[in-house]
Legacy VTK file of the C-alpha trace (Angstrom):
# vtk DataFile Version 3.0
C-alpha trace
ASCII
DATASET POLYDATA
POINTS 345 float
-181.269 -51.528 70.194
-179.741 -52.108 66.574
-179.938 -54.836 64.165
-176.335 -55.974 64.887
-176.682 -56.022 68.550
-179.844 -58.539 68.502
-179.012 -62.088 69.601
-180.602 -65.187 67.629
-184.124 -65.078 69.533
-184.273 -61.052 69.149
-183.175 -61.184 65.543
-186.012 -64.211 64.753
-188.569 -61.783 66.427
-187.914 -58.972 64.374
-187.598 -61.153 61.266
-191.409 -62.647 62.105
-192.625 -59.433 62.505
-191.351 -58.703 59.080
-193.065 -61.609 57.666
-189.661 -63.550 56.710
-189.576 -66.975 56.782
-187.344 -68.427 59.868
-184.228 -69.131 57.877
-183.473 -65.903 57.118
-182.216 -65.503 60.570
-179.312 -67.707 59.785
-178.608 -66.016 56.845
-178.896 -62.530 58.190
-176.762 -63.347 61.431
-173.783 -64.582 59.265
-173.771 -61.948 57.068
-173.303 -59.760 59.851
-171.521 -61.535 62.049
-169.301 -64.124 60.387
-168.826 -62.169 57.260
-168.762 -58.908 58.554
-170.232 -57.572 55.352
-170.840 -53.548 55.913
-173.462 -52.995 53.255
-177.258 -55.007 52.786
-176.748 -55.059 48.990
-173.672 -57.709 49.576
-176.305 -60.256 51.188
-176.982 -61.449 47.918
-179.086 -64.347 49.298
-181.991 -61.851 50.643
-184.466 -60.342 48.379
-184.074 -57.041 46.746
-187.503 -56.266 48.389
-186.393 -57.430 51.948
-182.743 -55.483 51.611
-184.622 -52.222 50.917
-186.669 -52.670 53.720
-183.522 -53.270 56.151
-181.943 -50.132 54.563
-184.791 -47.920 55.521
-185.622 -49.405 58.613
-182.817 -51.119 60.170
-179.208 -49.098 59.562
-176.087 -51.048 59.946
-173.890 -50.096 62.452
-170.477 -49.517 60.562
-167.224 -47.914 61.699
-165.274 -45.830 59.283
-161.672 -45.060 59.922
-160.532 -41.891 60.013
-156.926 -42.210 61.146
-154.911 -45.185 60.769
-151.207 -45.683 61.901
-149.221 -48.576 61.268
-145.863 -49.038 63.384
-142.832 -49.525 61.622
-141.277 -51.011 64.782
-143.681 -54.285 64.961
-146.431 -53.886 62.722
-149.137 -52.395 65.511
-152.198 -50.696 64.131
-153.802 -47.800 65.482
-157.377 -47.068 64.293
-159.236 -43.899 65.203
-163.018 -44.626 64.098
-166.002 -42.521 63.530
-169.439 -43.722 64.667
-172.502 -42.617 63.466
-173.057 -39.611 65.345
-169.268 -38.490 64.714
-167.878 -39.548 67.990
-164.530 -41.022 68.030
-163.501 -43.955 69.592
-159.915 -46.027 69.480
-158.824 -49.449 68.659
-155.479 -51.041 68.237
-154.369 -54.376 66.455
-151.509 -55.991 67.902
-149.787 -58.950 65.899
-148.040 -61.644 68.231
-146.351 -65.257 67.011
-149.685 -66.848 68.705
-152.437 -64.742 66.647
-153.745 -61.021 66.271
-154.663 -59.025 69.313
-157.740 -56.204 69.136
-157.705 -53.925 72.215
-161.236 -52.346 71.982
-162.952 -49.413 73.368
-166.231 -50.244 75.450
-167.373 -46.052 76.162
-167.168 -43.039 74.383
-164.340 -40.991 76.630
-164.757 -42.285 80.784
-165.702 -40.997 83.682
-163.498 -42.738 86.052
-161.024 -40.207 86.067
-157.652 -42.161 86.571
-154.713 -39.840 86.742
-152.400 -41.991 84.452
-154.763 -42.350 81.438
-155.294 -40.255 78.486
-158.872 -41.805 77.949
-160.434 -39.769 80.622
-159.028 -36.277 80.090
-162.278 -35.625 78.201
-164.464 -37.013 80.471
-167.280 -39.786 79.589
-169.558 -39.131 76.536
-171.931 -42.145 76.425
-171.335 -46.017 76.235
-170.748 -47.855 73.101
-173.652 -50.484 71.810
-172.434 -53.933 71.653
-172.630 -53.754 67.483
-170.056 -50.831 67.920
-167.556 -52.613 70.323
-168.197 -55.756 67.791
-167.748 -53.580 64.649
-163.911 -52.410 66.140
-162.920 -55.984 65.286
-165.053 -56.775 62.487
-163.900 -53.322 60.530
-160.147 -54.290 61.492
-160.615 -57.779 60.013
-161.956 -56.134 56.916
-158.913 -53.749 56.890
-156.414 -56.639 57.180
-158.005 -59.571 55.668
-156.628 -61.309 58.860
-158.564 -62.982 61.745
-158.394 -61.809 65.094
-158.178 -64.699 67.714
-157.725 -62.517 70.711
-159.937 -59.796 72.289
-159.048 -57.236 75.016
-161.896 -54.657 76.129
-158.955 -52.412 77.820
-159.442 -49.248 75.775
-161.163 -46.547 76.572
-163.850 -46.500 78.910
-164.579 -48.983 82.242
-166.174 -52.051 80.627
-168.292 -52.625 83.868
-169.837 -48.922 83.759
-171.255 -50.535 80.522
-172.283 -53.817 82.175
-175.279 -54.676 80.095
-173.956 -53.855 76.556
-170.439 -55.509 77.599
-172.441 -59.184 78.291
-174.196 -59.023 75.259
-171.035 -58.144 73.418
-169.681 -60.849 74.710
-172.231 -63.627 74.062
-172.313 -62.122 70.341
-168.571 -62.181 69.860
-168.006 -65.683 71.068
-171.318 -67.165 69.258
-170.210 -70.005 67.104
-172.223 -68.598 64.243
-170.312 -65.599 64.392
-166.765 -64.659 65.149
-166.582 -67.628 67.337
-163.595 -66.356 69.546
-163.026 -68.647 72.445
-163.960 -66.961 75.833
-160.800 -67.872 77.072
-159.197 -65.309 74.562
-161.524 -62.669 75.921
-159.619 -60.130 78.815
-161.984 -57.551 80.290
-160.249 -54.827 82.277
-161.649 -53.185 85.288
-160.587 -50.264 87.235
-162.458 -52.047 90.167
-166.089 -51.550 90.484
-166.763 -54.203 93.184
-170.859 -54.996 92.973
-170.029 -55.208 89.283
-167.202 -57.856 90.032
-169.556 -60.122 91.956
-172.254 -59.657 89.187
-169.845 -60.920 86.454
-168.664 -63.703 88.403
-172.072 -65.007 88.558
-172.446 -64.866 85.044
-169.806 -67.689 84.973
-168.123 -66.749 82.056
-164.729 -67.775 80.787
-163.517 -64.329 80.095
-160.187 -63.311 82.027
-160.577 -60.502 84.437
-157.743 -57.706 84.834
-157.885 -55.667 87.795
-156.288 -52.307 87.411
-154.831 -52.119 90.890
-151.781 -49.679 90.301
-151.231 -49.074 94.049
-150.983 -51.139 97.286
-152.682 -48.919 99.770
-155.897 -47.160 100.035
-154.474 -43.793 100.830
-152.037 -44.084 97.478
-154.510 -45.613 95.784
-157.126 -42.732 95.996
-154.308 -40.245 94.313
-154.109 -42.203 91.286
-157.465 -43.622 90.886
-160.673 -41.918 92.068
-162.710 -45.327 92.113
-160.678 -46.032 95.372
-162.907 -43.339 97.416
-165.601 -45.663 96.572
-164.058 -49.400 97.136
-161.271 -50.171 99.122
-158.383 -52.577 98.647
-159.775 -55.113 100.923
-162.967 -54.836 99.229
-161.925 -55.614 95.747
-159.556 -58.497 97.378
-162.546 -60.319 98.416
-164.650 -59.599 95.101
-161.644 -60.967 93.387
-161.474 -64.426 95.681
-165.369 -64.440 94.794
-164.546 -64.249 91.403
-162.295 -67.077 91.208
-164.132 -69.355 93.206
-166.960 -68.851 90.792
-165.586 -68.951 87.612
-162.380 -70.891 88.215
-160.414 -68.387 86.463
-157.159 -66.527 87.504
-157.516 -62.783 88.122
-155.036 -60.550 86.492
-153.458 -57.690 88.697
-152.698 -54.591 86.309
-149.711 -52.232 88.005
-148.744 -49.259 86.030
-145.219 -48.319 87.147
-144.686 -44.659 88.012
-141.408 -43.561 89.199
-141.388 -42.682 92.759
-144.841 -43.254 93.276
-145.792 -47.208 93.393
-142.449 -48.433 92.545
-140.236 -48.799 95.823
-139.435 -52.447 97.589
-141.965 -51.927 99.921
-144.732 -51.291 97.199
-143.160 -54.592 95.563
-143.805 -56.311 98.842
-147.271 -55.161 99.292
-148.119 -56.491 95.771
-147.000 -59.724 96.045
-149.117 -60.473 99.149
-152.179 -59.356 97.373
-151.554 -61.280 94.390
-151.152 -64.319 96.631
-154.145 -63.735 98.618
-156.217 -63.271 95.637
-154.211 -66.065 93.665
-153.482 -63.813 90.536
-151.058 -62.979 88.082
-149.103 -59.449 88.157
-148.816 -57.630 84.648
-146.314 -54.988 85.166
-146.944 -52.055 82.874
-144.364 -49.143 82.161
-146.589 -45.924 82.641
-147.343 -44.094 79.286
-146.255 -40.463 79.723
-149.595 -37.734 79.308
-148.651 -34.365 78.765
-151.692 -33.335 80.891
-150.027 -35.211 84.049
-146.708 -35.183 86.066
-146.131 -38.807 86.159
-143.357 -40.469 84.777
-141.838 -43.876 84.103
-138.527 -45.222 85.678
-135.625 -46.461 83.575
-135.492 -50.176 82.622
-133.190 -51.356 85.288
-135.908 -50.043 88.088
-138.381 -51.662 86.421
-136.280 -55.294 86.145
-135.726 -54.733 89.853
-139.104 -54.403 90.761
-140.079 -57.686 89.049
-137.395 -59.509 90.493
-138.031 -58.621 93.735
-141.859 -59.957 93.393
-140.338 -63.139 91.271
-138.507 -63.605 94.729
-141.557 -64.077 96.655
-142.751 -66.662 94.136
-145.088 -64.517 92.177
-145.991 -64.929 88.401
-145.221 -61.802 86.582
-144.859 -60.210 83.324
-143.985 -57.022 82.414
-146.401 -56.145 79.386
-144.535 -55.968 75.954
-145.107 -52.271 74.609
-146.517 -52.286 71.521
-146.534 -49.409 68.681
-144.530 -47.182 70.895
-143.782 -45.175 67.356
-147.643 -44.027 66.966
-148.930 -43.441 70.372
-150.835 -46.959 70.866
-151.794 -46.659 74.428
-155.581 -45.571 75.137
-156.962 -42.329 74.649
-154.079 -40.461 73.128
-155.153 -40.664 69.685
-158.530 -39.032 69.935
-157.500 -36.803 72.948
-155.133 -35.132 70.407
-157.483 -35.024 67.691
-160.594 -33.448 69.954
-157.740 -31.213 71.364
-156.855 -30.110 67.442
-160.820 -29.491 66.784
-161.250 -27.503 69.793
-158.394 -25.217 69.156
-159.469 -24.583 65.462
LINES 1 346
345 0 1 2 3 4 5 6 7 8 9 10 11 12 13 14 15 16 17 18 19 20 21 22 23 24 25 26 27 28 29 30 31 32 33 34 35 36 37 38 39 40 41 42 43 44 45 46 47 48 49 50 51 52 53 54 55 56 57 58 59 60 61 62 63 64 65 66 67 68 69 70 71 72 73 74 75 76 77 78 79 80 81 82 83 84 85 86 87 88 89 90 91 92 93 94 95 96 97 98 99 100 101 102 103 104 105 106 107 108 109 110 111 112 113 114 115 116 117 118 119 120 121 122 123 124 125 126 127 128 129 130 131 132 133 134 135 136 137 138 139 140 141 142 143 144 145 146 147 148 149 150 151 152 153 154 155 156 157 158 159 160 161 162 163 164 165 166 167 168 169 170 171 172 173 174 175 176 177 178 179 180 181 182 183 184 185 186 187 188 189 190 191 192 193 194 195 196 197 198 199 200 201 202 203 204 205 206 207 208 209 210 211 212 213 214 215 216 217 218 219 220 221 222 223 224 225 226 227 228 229 230 231 232 233 234 235 236 237 238 239 240 241 242 243 244 245 246 247 248 249 250 251 252 253 254 255 256 257 258 259 260 261 262 263 264 265 266 267 268 269 270 271 272 273 274 275 276 277 278 279 280 281 282 283 284 285 286 287 288 289 290 291 292 293 294 295 296 297 298 299 300 301 302 303 304 305 306 307 308 309 310 311 312 313 314 315 316 317 318 319 320 321 322 323 324 325 326 327 328 329 330 331 332 333 334 335 336 337 338 339 340 341 342 343 344
């Protein structure tokens, strides 16, 4: 575990082993997690000798943007970051009236195989460390000079497939001595790994859990999401109800609308009933076409009709605002394009 992934007690232990006074922990933690410095030499209240030792023995995790795009439509920024092992991850900064939101990745690639998602096209390479998840946010704050107030773990990867690092990331992210983001301003998206939903519920965190449902029958869901071969919708509903009971937090149902696949009036009826059973909010997502797949999105009228059908049954529904359409801001597209180009060259 690298130094930027350590909690307070672990950092104190490391510095004690180095023979450093206890107050060094507060200084070092603040430099890494509140000020987001990218170089030990900028930690000016640490002795030069100590900084040199840290550089030799505890290299800082720092992400460098190899590509960055800014939308002319809404100011959304899309980043492709290089990790220390030259792997690549994507992050997106979205600007709203209520503040800046960053969507981060939790893995390099993904093994879940959801057919509408570009993130899974190149498979899973490895999990991200807590520091690599945090550094996506820190690097964006350094680049923009603006504070991030909301974090969505909904980029490349399945967060609950990287469970331990996700929890450590969350605790560092919400630490009052660090970035100090409210737990209620953190959303974690999952394709539905049922045992980990129960495990997360028992953590009693204040984050919002978003379940990627995308179909209302097991048969149809299996054609879209391989995880459905492991867990049924009934199992998912029970896990979500348990999560709500343990945390007091309302689940968000993520539903990608795919023309001719899951957008019928019958689909809307069944989706509404599922949402009522688990007390969930419904977030409709017009599917982002991926050239390697044959899914397409419906027109605006069909999307609005689906939403209206749900609302008539007293469901709480939103259509996700599409951000950065002119810069391929949906997850996985930028990394896959670069990898494909490299393979071709």
